[in-house]
DRENPA-3360 file (N, C-alpha, C; in nm, 2 decimals, always signed):
BEGIN
1 = MTTRLAVR = -23.80/-6.19/-2.34/-23.88/-6.08/-2.32/-23.91/-6.01/-2.45 ~ -24.03/-5.99/-2.49/-24.06/-5.93/-2.61/-24.09/-5.79/-2.60 ~ -24.05/-5.72/-2.71/-24.07/-5.57/-2.71/-24.19/-5.53/-2.80 ~ -24.28/-5.46/-2.74/-24.40/-5.41/-2.82/-24.36/-5.29/-2.89 ~ -24.39/-5.29/-3.02/-24.37/-5.17/-3.10/-24.50/-5.08/-3.10 ~ -24.48/-4.96/-3.09/-24.59/-4.86/-3.10/-24.65/-4.86/-3.24 ~ -24.78/-4.88/-3.25/-24.84/-4.89/-3.38/-24.93/-4.77/-3.39 ~ -24.91/-4.69/-3.50/-24.98/-4.57/-3.53/-25.13/-4.61/-3.57;
9 = PRLAPLTE = -25.22/-4.56/-3.49/-25.37/-4.60/-3.53/-25.40/-4.55/-3.67 ~ -25.48/-4.62/-3.74/-25.53/-4.57/-3.87/-25.65/-4.48/-3.85 ~ -25.64/-4.37/-3.92/-25.75/-4.27/-3.91/-25.82/-4.27/-4.05 ~ -25.94/-4.22/-4.05/-26.02/-4.21/-4.17/-25.94/-4.11/-4.27 ~ -25.96/-4.13/-4.39/-25.89/-4.05/-4.49/-25.92/-3.90/-4.46 ~ -25.82/-3.81/-4.47/-25.83/-3.66/-4.45/-25.88/-3.62/-4.32 ~ -25.88/-3.71/-4.21/-25.93/-3.67/-4.09/-25.83/-3.58/-4.03 ~ -25.70/-3.60/-4.04/-25.60/-3.51/-3.98/-25.60/-3.37/-4.06;
17 = EAVFIERS = -25.61/-3.37/-4.18/-25.63/-3.24/-4.25/-25.74/-3.17/-4.21 ~ -25.86/-3.23/-4.19/-25.98/-3.17/-4.15/-25.97/-3.10/-4.02 ~ -25.90/-3.17/-3.93/-25.88/-3.12/-3.79/-25.80/-2.99/-3.80 ~ -25.68/-2.99/-3.87/-25.60/-2.88/-3.87/-25.66/-2.76/-3.96 ~ -25.73/-2.80/-4.06/-25.80/-2.68/-4.14/-25.89/-2.61/-4.05 ~ -25.97/-2.69/-3.96/-26.06/-2.63/-3.86/-25.98/-2.55/-3.75 ~ -25.87/-2.60/-3.72/-25.79/-2.53/-3.62/-25.74/-2.39/-3.68 ~ -25.69/-2.39/-3.80/-25.65/-2.27/-3.87/-25.76/-2.17/-3.89;
25 = LRHSIGNV = -25.88/-2.23/-3.93/-26.00/-2.13/-3.95/-26.04/-2.07/-3.81 ~ -26.03/-2.15/-3.70/-26.07/-2.09/-3.58/-25.97/-1.98/-3.53 ~ -25.84/-2.00/-3.57/-25.74/-1.89/-3.53/-25.77/-1.78/-3.63 ~ -25.82/-1.80/-3.75/-25.84/-1.68/-3.84/-25.95/-1.60/-3.78 ~ -26.06/-1.67/-3.74/-26.18/-1.60/-3.69/-26.14/-1.53/-3.55 ~ -26.05/-1.59/-3.47/-26.01/-1.52/-3.35/-25.92/-1.40/-3.37 ~ -25.84/-1.40/-3.49/-25.76/-1.29/-3.52/-25.84/-1.19/-3.60 ~ -25.93/-1.12/-3.54/-26.02/-1.03/-3.61/-25.94/-0.92/-3.67;
33 = EGLVMSIV = -25.85/-0.87/-3.60/-25.77/-0.75/-3.66/-25.70/-0.78/-3.78 ~ -25.64/-0.90/-3.79/-25.57/-0.94/-3.91/-25.66/-0.96/-4.02 ~ -25.77/-1.03/-3.99/-25.87/-1.05/-4.10/-25.93/-0.92/-4.15 ~ -25.96/-0.82/-4.06/-26.01/-0.70/-4.11/-25.91/-0.62/-4.19 ~ -25.78/-0.62/-4.15/-25.68/-0.54/-4.22/-25.66/-0.60/-4.35 ~ -25.66/-0.74/-4.37/-25.64/-0.79/-4.50/-25.75/-0.75/-4.60 ~ -25.86/-0.71/-4.55/-25.97/-0.66/-4.64/-25.97/-0.51/-4.64 ~ -25.94/-0.44/-4.53/-25.95/-0.30/-4.53/-25.83/-0.23/-4.62;
41 = LPVLLMLL = -25.72/-0.28/-4.62/-25.61/-0.22/-4.69/-25.63/-0.22/-4.84 ~ -25.67/-0.35/-4.89/-25.70/-0.34/-5.04/-25.82/-0.25/-5.08 ~ -25.92/-0.24/-4.99/-26.03/-0.15/-5.02/-25.99/-0.01/-5.01 ~ -25.90/+0.03/-4.92/-25.86/+0.17/-4.92/-25.77/+0.20/-5.04 ~ -25.69/+0.11/-5.08/-25.61/+0.12/-5.20/-25.70/+0.14/-5.32 ~ -25.80/+0.06/-5.33/-25.90/+0.07/-5.44/-25.96/+0.21/-5.44 ~ -26.00/+0.26/-5.33/-26.07/+0.39/-5.32/-25.97/+0.50/-5.35 ~ -25.84/+0.48/-5.31/-25.75/+0.58/-5.33/-25.72/+0.59/-5.48;
49 = FTFVFGGA = -25.69/+0.48/-5.54/-25.66/+0.48/-5.69/-25.78/+0.53/-5.77 ~ -25.90/+0.49/-5.73/-26.02/+0.53/-5.81/-26.05/+0.67/-5.80 ~ -26.06/+0.73/-5.67/-26.10/+0.86/-5.65/-25.99/+0.97/-5.64 ~ -25.87/+0.93/-5.62/-25.76/+1.03/-5.61/-25.68/+1.03/-5.74 ~ -25.65/+0.91/-5.79/-25.56/+0.90/-5.91/-25.64/+0.87/-6.03 ~ -25.75/+0.82/-6.02/-25.84/+0.76/-6.13/-25.87/+0.88/-6.23 ~ -25.90/+1.00/-6.18/-25.94/+1.11/-6.27/-25.83/+1.15/-6.37 ~ -25.70/+1.14/-6.31/-25.58/+1.18/-6.39/-25.55/+1.07/-6.48;
57 = IDPSGGYV = -25.57/+0.94/-6.45/-25.53/+0.83/-6.53/-25.63/+0.81/-6.64 ~ -25.76/+0.81/-6.60/-25.87/+0.80/-6.70/-25.98/+0.89/-6.67 ~ -25.98/+1.01/-6.73/-26.08/+1.11/-6.71/-26.23/+1.07/-6.74 ~ -26.24/+0.96/-6.81/-26.38/+0.91/-6.84/-26.45/+0.86/-6.72 ~ -26.38/+0.82/-6.62/-26.44/+0.76/-6.50/-26.44/+0.61/-6.51 ~ -26.39/+0.55/-6.60/-26.38/+0.40/-6.61/-26.26/+0.33/-6.55 ~ -26.18/+0.41/-6.48/-26.06/+0.35/-6.42/-26.09/+0.23/-6.33 ~ -26.20/+0.24/-6.25/-26.23/+0.15/-6.15/-26.24/+0.01/-6.22;
65 = DFVVPGII = -26.29/+0.00/-6.34/-26.30/-0.13/-6.41/-26.15/-0.18/-6.44 ~ -26.07/-0.09/-6.46/-25.93/-0.14/-6.49/-25.85/-0.19/-6.37 ~ -25.88/-0.12/-6.25/-25.80/-0.14/-6.14/-25.84/-0.25/-6.05 ~ -25.98/-0.29/-6.05/-26.02/-0.39/-5.96/-25.95/-0.52/-5.97 ~ -25.93/-0.57/-6.09/-25.85/-0.71/-6.10/-25.71/-0.71/-6.03 ~ -25.65/-0.60/-6.04/-25.52/-0.58/-5.96/-25.54/-0.57/-5.82 ~ -25.65/-0.51/-5.77/-25.68/-0.50/-5.63/-25.71/-0.64/-5.57 ~ -25.77/-0.72/-5.66/-25.80/-0.86/-5.62/-25.68/-0.94/-5.58;
73 = LLCAGFGA = -25.58/-0.92/-5.67/-25.45/-0.99/-5.64/-25.39/-0.93/-5.51 ~ -25.39/-0.80/-5.50/-25.34/-0.74/-5.38/-25.40/-0.79/-5.25 ~ -25.54/-0.80/-5.26/-25.61/-0.86/-5.15/-25.56/-0.99/-5.11 ~ -25.54/-1.08/-5.22/-25.50/-1.22/-5.18/-25.36/-1.21/-5.12 ~ -25.27/-1.12/-5.17/-25.14/-1.11/-5.11/-25.14/-1.07/-4.97 ~ -25.22/-0.97/-4.94/-25.23/-0.92/-4.79/-25.28/-1.03/-4.70 ~ -25.38/-1.10/-4.75/-25.44/-1.21/-4.68/-25.35/-1.32/-4.65 ~ -25.27/-1.36/-4.76/-25.18/-1.47/-4.75/-25.06/-1.44/-4.67;
81 = AGTAVSVN = -25.02/-1.31/-4.65/-24.91/-1.28/-4.58/-24.91/-1.32/-4.43 ~ -25.03/-1.32/-4.37/-25.04/-1.37/-4.24/-25.00/-1.51/-4.22 ~ -25.01/-1.59/-4.33/-24.97/-1.73/-4.32/-24.83/-1.75/-4.28 ~ -24.73/-1.66/-4.33/-24.60/-1.68/-4.29/-24.57/-1.66/-4.15 ~ -24.65/-1.56/-4.09/-24.64/-1.53/-3.94/-24.70/-1.65/-3.87 ~ -24.81/-1.70/-3.91/-24.88/-1.81/-3.83/-24.80/-1.94/-3.83 ~ -24.74/-1.97/-3.95/-24.65/-2.09/-3.96/-24.53/-2.07/-3.87 ~ -24.47/-1.96/-3.88/-24.35/-1.93/-3.80/-24.38/-1.93/-3.65;
89 = QDMTRGII = -24.49/-1.89/-3.61/-24.53/-1.90/-3.47/-24.55/-2.05/-3.42 ~ -24.60/-2.13/-3.51/-24.62/-2.27/-3.48/-24.48/-2.34/-3.46 ~ -24.38/-2.29/-3.54/-24.25/-2.36/-3.54/-24.16/-2.30/-3.42 ~ -24.18/-2.18/-3.38/-24.10/-2.12/-3.29/-24.16/-2.14/-3.14 ~ -24.29/-2.16/-3.13/-24.35/-2.16/-3.00/-24.36/-2.30/-2.95 ~ -24.31/-2.40/-3.02/-24.30/-2.54/-2.98/-24.42/-2.63/-3.00 ~ -24.52/-2.57/-3.07/-24.64/-2.65/-3.09/-24.62/-2.78/-3.18 ~ -24.52/-2.76/-3.28/-24.48/-2.87/-3.36/-24.43/-2.98/-3.27;
97 = DRFRAMPI = -24.34/-2.96/-3.18/-24.28/-3.06/-3.09/-24.40/-3.14/-3.02 ~ -24.50/-3.06/-2.98/-24.61/-3.14/-2.91/-24.68/-3.23/-3.01 ~ -24.69/-3.18/-3.14/-24.77/-3.27/-3.23/-24.68/-3.39/-3.26 ~ -24.55/-3.37/-3.25/-24.45/-3.50/-3.28/-24.49/-3.61/-3.19 ~ -24.53/-3.58/-3.07/-24.56/-3.68/-2.97/-24.69/-3.75/-3.00 ~ -24.77/-3.71/-3.09/-24.90/-3.75/-3.13/-24.89/-3.84/-3.26 ~ -24.99/-3.93/-3.27/-24.98/-4.02/-3.39/-25.04/-3.95/-3.51 ~ -24.98/-3.84/-3.55/-25.02/-3.77/-3.67/-24.90/-3.72/-3.75;
105 = RASVVLTG = -24.93/-3.69/-3.87/-24.83/-3.63/-3.96/-24.82/-3.49/-3.93 ~ -24.70/-3.45/-3.88/-24.69/-3.31/-3.84/-24.70/-3.21/-3.96 ~ -24.68/-3.25/-4.08/-24.69/-3.17/-4.19/-24.83/-3.13/-4.22 ~ -24.93/-3.19/-4.16/-25.06/-3.15/-4.19/-25.09/-3.01/-4.13 ~ -25.01/-2.96/-4.04/-25.02/-2.82/-3.99/-25.01/-2.73/-4.11 ~ -24.92/-2.75/-4.20/-24.91/-2.66/-4.31/-25.03/-2.67/-4.40 ~ -25.09/-2.79/-4.42/-25.21/-2.80/-4.50/-25.32/-2.73/-4.45 ~ -25.34/-2.72/-4.31/-25.43/-2.65/-4.24/-25.43/-2.50/-4.27;
113 = HIVASLVR = -25.30/-2.44/-4.26/-25.28/-2.30/-4.28/-25.31/-2.27/-4.43 ~ -25.27/-2.35/-4.52/-25.29/-2.31/-4.66/-25.43/-2.31/-4.71 ~ -25.51/-2.42/-4.66/-25.65/-2.42/-4.69/-25.73/-2.32/-4.62 ~ -25.70/-2.30/-4.50/-25.77/-2.19/-4.43/-25.75/-2.05/-4.50 ~ -25.62/-2.03/-4.54/-25.59/-1.90/-4.62/-25.68/-1.90/-4.75 ~ -25.69/-2.01/-4.81/-25.77/-2.01/-4.94/-25.92/-1.97/-4.91 ~ -25.98/-2.02/-4.80/-26.12/-1.99/-4.77/-26.12/-1.85/-4.72 ~ -26.03/-1.80/-4.64/-26.03/-1.66/-4.59/-26.01/-1.56/-4.70;
121 = NLLATAVV = -25.93/-1.59/-4.79/-25.89/-1.49/-4.90/-26.00/-1.49/-5.01 ~ -26.07/-1.60/-5.03/-26.19/-1.60/-5.12/-26.30/-1.51/-5.06 ~ -26.32/-1.52/-4.94/-26.43/-1.44/-4.87/-26.38/-1.30/-4.88 ~ -26.26/-1.26/-4.85/-26.21/-1.13/-4.86/-26.22/-1.07/-5.00 ~ -26.20/-1.15/-5.10/-26.20/-1.12/-5.24/-26.35/-1.08/-5.27 ~ -26.44/-1.16/-5.22/-26.58/-1.13/-5.25/-26.62/-0.99/-5.19 ~ -26.57/-0.96/-5.07/-26.60/-0.83/-5.01/-26.54/-0.72/-5.10 ~ -26.42/-0.74/-5.15/-26.34/-0.63/-5.22/-26.43/-0.62/-5.36;
129 = VGVGVAVG = -26.47/-0.72/-5.42/-26.54/-0.71/-5.55/-26.68/-0.63/-5.51 ~ -26.74/-0.67/-5.40/-26.87/-0.61/-5.37/-26.85/-0.45/-5.35 ~ -26.74/-0.41/-5.28/-26.72/-0.27/-5.26/-26.68/-0.21/-5.40 ~ -26.61/-0.28/-5.49/-26.58/-0.23/-5.62/-26.71/-0.20/-5.70 ~ -26.81/-0.29/-5.69/-26.93/-0.27/-5.76/-27.01/-0.15/-5.70 ~ -27.00/-0.13/-5.57/-27.06/-0.02/-5.50/-27.01/+0.12/-5.55 ~ -26.87/+0.12/-5.59/-26.80/+0.24/-5.64/-26.80/+0.25/-5.79 ~ -26.87/+0.16/-5.85/-26.87/+0.18/-6.00/-26.82/+0.07/-6.09;
137 = FRPRGDAL = -26.76/-0.04/-6.03/-26.71/-0.15/-6.11/-26.83/-0.23/-6.18 ~ -26.82/-0.24/-6.30/-26.93/-0.30/-6.38/-26.88/-0.42/-6.46 ~ -26.86/-0.54/-6.40/-26.81/-0.66/-6.47/-26.93/-0.70/-6.57 ~ -26.87/-0.74/-6.69/-26.96/-0.78/-6.79/-26.94/-0.93/-6.85 ~ -26.86/-1.00/-6.77/-26.83/-1.14/-6.81/-26.96/-1.22/-6.78 ~ -26.97/-1.33/-6.85/-27.08/-1.43/-6.82/-27.05/-1.52/-6.71 ~ -27.13/-1.62/-6.68/-27.11/-1.70/-6.56/-26.99/-1.79/-6.58 ~ -26.97/-1.84/-6.71/-26.85/-1.92/-6.73/-26.72/-1.85/-6.71;
145 = AWLAAIGL = -26.72/-1.72/-6.76/-26.60/-1.63/-6.74/-26.58/-1.61/-6.58 ~ -26.68/-1.59/-6.51/-26.67/-1.57/-6.37/-26.60/-1.69/-6.30 ~ -26.65/-1.81/-6.34/-26.60/-1.93/-6.28/-26.45/-1.94/-6.32 ~ -26.42/-1.91/-6.44/-26.28/-1.92/-6.48/-26.19/-1.82/-6.39 ~ -26.24/-1.69/-6.38/-26.17/-1.60/-6.30/-26.15/-1.63/-6.17 ~ -26.26/-1.69/-6.10/-26.25/-1.74/-5.96/-26.15/-1.85/-5.95 ~ -26.15/-1.94/-6.05/-26.05/-2.05/-6.06/-25.91/-1.99/-6.05 ~ -25.88/-1.90/-6.14/-25.74/-1.83/-6.15/-25.71/-1.77/-6.01;
153 = VALYILAI = -25.80/-1.69/-5.96/-25.77/-1.63/-5.82/-25.75/-1.74/-5.72 ~ -25.83/-1.85/-5.71/-25.80/-1.94/-5.62/-25.67/-2.01/-5.63 ~ -25.63/-2.03/-5.76/-25.50/-2.09/-5.79/-25.38/-2.00/-5.75 ~ -25.40/-1.87/-5.77/-25.31/-1.77/-5.72/-25.29/-1.77/-5.57 ~ -25.40/-1.78/-5.50/-25.41/-1.77/-5.36/-25.33/-1.89/-5.30 ~ -25.36/-2.01/-5.36/-25.28/-2.14/-5.33/-25.13/-2.12/-5.34 ~ -25.09/-2.06/-5.46/-24.95/-2.04/-5.49/-24.89/-1.95/-5.39 ~ -24.94/-1.83/-5.38/-24.88/-1.73/-5.29/-24.88/-1.77/-5.14;
161 = TALFAAIG = -24.99/-1.84/-5.10/-25.00/-1.89/-4.97/-24.89/-2.00/-4.94 ~ -24.87/-2.09/-5.03/-24.76/-2.19/-5.02/-24.63/-2.12/-5.01 ~ -24.60/-2.02/-5.09/-24.47/-1.95/-5.08/-24.46/-1.88/-4.94 ~ -24.57/-1.82/-4.89/-24.56/-1.76/-4.76/-24.54/-1.86/-4.65 ~ -24.61/-1.98/-4.67/-24.58/-2.09/-4.57/-24.43/-2.12/-4.56 ~ -24.37/-2.14/-4.68/-24.23/-2.17/-4.68/-24.15/-2.07/-4.62 ~ -24.18/-1.94/-4.65/-24.11/-1.82/-4.59/-24.12/-1.83/-4.43 ~ -24.24/-1.86/-4.39/-24.26/-1.88/-4.24/-24.17/-1.99/-4.19;
169 = LAASSPDA = -24.14/-2.09/-4.26/-24.06/-2.19/-4.21/-23.91/-2.15/-4.21 ~ -23.88/-2.07/-4.31/-23.74/-2.03/-4.33/-23.70/-1.91/-4.23 ~ -23.80/-1.83/-4.18/-23.77/-1.71/-4.10/-23.73/-1.76/-3.96 ~ -23.66/-1.67/-3.90/-23.61/-1.70/-3.75/-23.72/-1.65/-3.66 ~ -23.81/-1.56/-3.70/-23.91/-1.50/-3.60/-24.03/-1.46/-3.68 ~ -24.14/-1.44/-3.61/-24.26/-1.39/-3.68/-24.24/-1.25/-3.75 ~ -24.16/-1.16/-3.68/-24.13/-1.03/-3.75/-24.04/-1.05/-3.87 ~ -23.95/-1.14/-3.87/-23.88/-1.17/-3.99/-23.96/-1.22/-4.10;
177 = ASGYGFIL = -24.05/-1.32/-4.07/-24.14/-1.38/-4.16/-24.23/-1.28/-4.23 ~ -24.27/-1.18/-4.15/-24.35/-1.07/-4.21/-24.27/-0.99/-4.30 ~ -24.15/-0.96/-4.27/-24.07/-0.87/-4.35/-24.03/-0.94/-4.49 ~ -23.99/-1.07/-4.48/-23.94/-1.13/-4.59/-24.04/-1.15/-4.71 ~ -24.17/-1.15/-4.66/-24.28/-1.16/-4.77/-24.31/-1.03/-4.83 ~ -24.25/-0.92/-4.79/-24.29/-0.79/-4.85/-24.27/-0.79/-5.01 ~ -24.16/-0.86/-5.06/-24.14/-0.85/-5.19/-24.25/-0.91/-5.28 ~ -24.32/-1.01/-5.22/-24.43/-1.07/-5.29/-24.55/-0.98/-5.31;
185 = LFLPYLSS = -24.57/-0.90/-5.20/-24.67/-0.80/-5.20/-24.64/-0.68/-5.29 ~ -24.52/-0.66/-5.31/-24.48/-0.54/-5.39/-24.49/-0.57/-5.55 ~ -24.49/-0.69/-5.59/-24.48/-0.73/-5.73/-24.61/-0.67/-5.81 ~ -24.72/-0.68/-5.77/-24.84/-0.62/-5.85/-24.82/-0.47/-5.88 ~ -24.75/-0.39/-5.81/-24.73/-0.25/-5.83/-24.65/-0.23/-5.96 ~ -24.57/-0.33/-5.99/-24.48/-0.32/-6.11/-24.54/-0.38/-6.23 ~ -24.66/-0.43/-6.22/-24.72/-0.51/-6.33/-24.83/-0.42/-6.40 ~ -24.92/-0.48/-6.47/-25.03/-0.41/-6.54/-25.15/-0.39/-6.45;
193 = AFVPIATM = -25.13/-0.40/-6.31/-25.24/-0.38/-6.22/-25.30/-0.24/-6.22 ~ -25.22/-0.14/-6.23/-25.27/-0.01/-6.20/-25.27/+0.08/-6.33 ~ -25.16/+0.06/-6.42/-25.16/+0.14/-6.54/-25.12/+0.05/-6.65 ~ -25.15/+0.08/-6.77/-25.11/+0.01/-6.89/-24.96/+0.00/-6.90 ~ -24.91/-0.11/-6.94/-24.76/-0.12/-6.94/-24.70/-0.03/-7.04 ~ -24.78/+0.00/-7.15/-24.72/+0.09/-7.25/-24.69/+0.23/-7.20 ~ -24.75/+0.27/-7.08/-24.73/+0.40/-7.03/-24.61/+0.41/-6.94 ~ -24.55/+0.29/-6.91/-24.43/+0.29/-6.83/-24.30/+0.33/-6.90;
201 = PGWLQPIA = -24.20/+0.37/-6.84/-24.06/+0.39/-6.90/-24.02/+0.27/-6.98 ~ -23.95/+0.29/-7.09/-23.91/+0.19/-7.18/-23.83/+0.08/-7.11 ~ -23.74/+0.12/-7.01/-23.66/+0.02/-6.94/-23.74/-0.07/-6.84 ~ -23.86/-0.02/-6.80/-23.94/-0.09/-6.71/-24.03/-0.19/-6.78 ~ -24.07/-0.16/-6.90/-24.18/-0.23/-6.97/-24.15/-0.37/-6.98 ~ -24.03/-0.42/-7.02/-24.00/-0.57/-7.03/-24.01/-0.64/-6.89 ~ -23.97/-0.56/-6.79/-23.98/-0.63/-6.66/-24.13/-0.64/-6.62 ~ -24.21/-0.54/-6.65/-24.36/-0.55/-6.61/-24.42/-0.67/-6.70;
209 = EHLPVTPL = -24.38/-0.67/-6.82/-24.44/-0.77/-6.91/-24.41/-0.92/-6.87 ~ -24.30/-0.94/-6.81/-24.26/-1.07/-6.78/-24.28/-1.11/-6.63 ~ -24.33/-1.02/-6.56/-24.36/-1.05/-6.41/-24.47/-1.16/-6.41 ~ -24.46/-1.25/-6.33/-24.56/-1.36/-6.32/-24.70/-1.31/-6.30 ~ -24.72/-1.20/-6.23/-24.86/-1.17/-6.20/-24.93/-1.09/-6.32 ~ -24.85/-1.04/-6.42/-24.90/-0.97/-6.53/-25.01/-1.05/-6.61 ~ -24.97/-1.17/-6.66/-25.07/-1.24/-6.74/-25.19/-1.28/-6.66 ~ -25.17/-1.30/-6.52/-25.28/-1.33/-6.44/-25.38/-1.22/-6.43;
217 = IDAIRALL = -25.32/-1.10/-6.41/-25.41/-0.98/-6.40/-25.48/-0.95/-6.53 ~ -25.41/-0.97/-6.64/-25.47/-0.95/-6.77/-25.58/-1.04/-6.80 ~ -25.56/-1.17/-6.76/-25.66/-1.27/-6.78/-25.78/-1.25/-6.70 ~ -25.77/-1.21/-6.57/-25.88/-1.19/-6.48/-25.95/-1.07/-6.54 ~ -25.89/-0.96/-6.57/-25.95/-0.84/-6.63/-26.03/-0.87/-6.76 ~ -25.97/-0.95/-6.84/-26.05/-0.99/-6.97/-26.18/-1.07/-6.93 ~ -26.16/-1.17/-6.85/-26.28/-1.25/-6.80/-26.39/-1.17/-6.73 ~ -26.35/-1.08/-6.64/-26.46/-1.01/-6.57/-26.52/-0.90/-6.65;
225 = LGLPLDGW = -26.44/-0.84/-6.74/-26.50/-0.73/-6.82/-26.55/-0.77/-6.95 ~ -26.55/-0.90/-6.99/-26.60/-0.95/-7.12/-26.51/-0.90/-7.23 ~ -26.39/-0.88/-7.21/-26.29/-0.84/-7.31/-26.23/-0.96/-7.38 ~ -26.18/-0.94/-7.50/-26.11/-1.05/-7.57/-26.00/-1.11/-7.49 ~ -26.00/-1.24/-7.47/-25.91/-1.32/-7.38/-25.80/-1.38/-7.46 ~ -25.67/-1.34/-7.42/-25.55/-1.40/-7.48/-25.53/-1.54/-7.41 ~ -25.55/-1.64/-7.49/-25.53/-1.78/-7.43/-25.39/-1.80/-7.36 ~ -25.29/-1.73/-7.41/-25.16/-1.74/-7.35/-25.15/-1.69/-7.21;
233 = DVVWSIAW = -25.23/-1.58/-7.19/-25.24/-1.53/-7.06/-25.28/-1.64/-6.95 ~ -25.39/-1.71/-7.00/-25.43/-1.82/-6.91/-25.33/-1.93/-6.89 ~ -25.26/-1.97/-7.00/-25.16/-2.07/-6.99/-25.04/-2.03/-6.90 ~ -24.99/-1.91/-6.92/-24.88/-1.86/-6.84/-24.93/-1.84/-6.69 ~ -25.04/-1.80/-6.67/-25.09/-1.79/-6.53/-25.09/-1.92/-6.46 ~ -25.15/-2.02/-6.53/-25.15/-2.15/-6.46/-25.01/-2.21/-6.45 ~ -24.92/-2.19/-6.55/-24.78/-2.24/-6.54/-24.71/-2.17/-6.43 ~ -24.72/-2.04/-6.41/-24.65/-1.97/-6.31/-24.69/-2.02/-6.17;
241 = CATFIAIA = -24.83/-2.03/-6.15/-24.88/-2.07/-6.03/-24.83/-2.22/-5.99 ~ -24.84/-2.30/-6.09/-24.80/-2.44/-6.07/-24.65/-2.44/-6.03 ~ -24.57/-2.36/-6.09/-24.42/-2.36/-6.06/-24.40/-2.31/-5.93 ~ -24.47/-2.20/-5.88/-24.45/-2.15/-5.75/-24.50/-2.25/-5.64 ~ -24.61/-2.32/-5.67/-24.66/-2.44/-5.58/-24.55/-2.54/-5.56 ~ -24.50/-2.58/-5.68/-24.39/-2.69/-5.67/-24.27/-2.64/-5.60 ~ -24.22/-2.52/-5.63/-24.11/-2.46/-5.55/-24.13/-2.46/-5.41 ~ -24.26/-2.41/-5.37/-24.29/-2.40/-5.22/-24.30/-2.54/-5.15;
249 = AIWGSWLF = -24.35/-2.64/-5.23/-24.37/-2.77/-5.17/-24.23/-2.83/-5.14 ~ -24.14/-2.81/-5.24/-24.00/-2.88/-5.23/-23.93/-2.81/-5.12 ~ -23.93/-2.67/-5.13/-23.86/-2.59/-5.03/-23.92/-2.61/-4.89 ~ -24.05/-2.60/-4.88/-24.11/-2.62/-4.75/-24.10/-2.76/-4.69 ~ -24.10/-2.86/-4.77/-24.08/-3.00/-4.72/-23.94/-3.01/-4.66 ~ -23.84/-2.96/-4.74/-23.70/-2.96/-4.69/-23.68/-2.89/-4.56 ~ -23.74/-2.76/-4.55/-23.73/-2.69/-4.43/-23.81/-2.75/-4.31 ~ -23.92/-2.81/-4.34/-24.00/-2.87/-4.24/-23.92/-2.99/-4.18;
257 = RRQAGRR = -23.86/-3.07/-4.27/-23.79/-3.19/-4.22/-23.67/-3.15/-4.13 ~ -23.61/-3.04/-4.18/-23.49/-3.00/-4.11/-23.52/-2.94/-3.97 ~ -23.63/-2.86/-3.97/-23.66/-2.79/-3.84/-23.75/-2.88/-3.74 ~ -23.84/-2.96/-3.80/-23.92/-3.04/-3.71/-23.86/-3.18/-3.69 ~ -23.77/-3.22/-3.77/-23.70/-3.35/-3.75/-23.78/-3.47/-3.80 ~ -23.89/-3.45/-3.88/-23.96/-3.56/-3.93/-24.04/-3.51/-4.05 ~ -24.09/-3.61/-4.13/-24.18/-3.58/-4.23/-24.32/-3.53/-4.18;
% end
């Protein structure tokens, strides 16, 4: 008596990824409240800092140019935070177990979440920049500078989304996943996003200078406003983002294998 082994059918390259990216995008469109809040909160913060605090920080009225780059990263953080909850829901509601019975790599679920977050957050960033222009933001960078800034923002979105996806795998519940990611959302407030580092207390300045988001914000600000660009800000931005992506990939793969029982 011969035993027939199940053979996994061959699919076209990236077919599985495309299916799960579409799945995550559909869920994003369906979660209207989450999508709106990921845009509304950064916009409200921008309006708050511009019209309430801006006059005290910069009486000339140019504070909006300074603050928009930091708000862009805040927007990316708020938008990516939902990924932790979505990933945790997939893990805790049994959908991964269903996928395990199908001839697919279960890990493509994470790919779908991350790419969908990138698309969603780039659209939200465009809205935030548009509102910034409406309230006085005047970027002076050329087309090449804009492309470089968009590239840095996209890289940051990938990095922070990958970290949130790993947090979603590590958390025991969607509520815990949402809470654990708060520290990542808080980091821009300690950086050069809202005030020059030189105005901070002496003990806080070294912390702010060495935060991973500081060179990223400074680089984006210089590119969008046509200011002199420190090449090391770009180098450190790429290095930090690549490091976070690598950490998230290793940590997330280990968590996924442990919890889902397969690669």
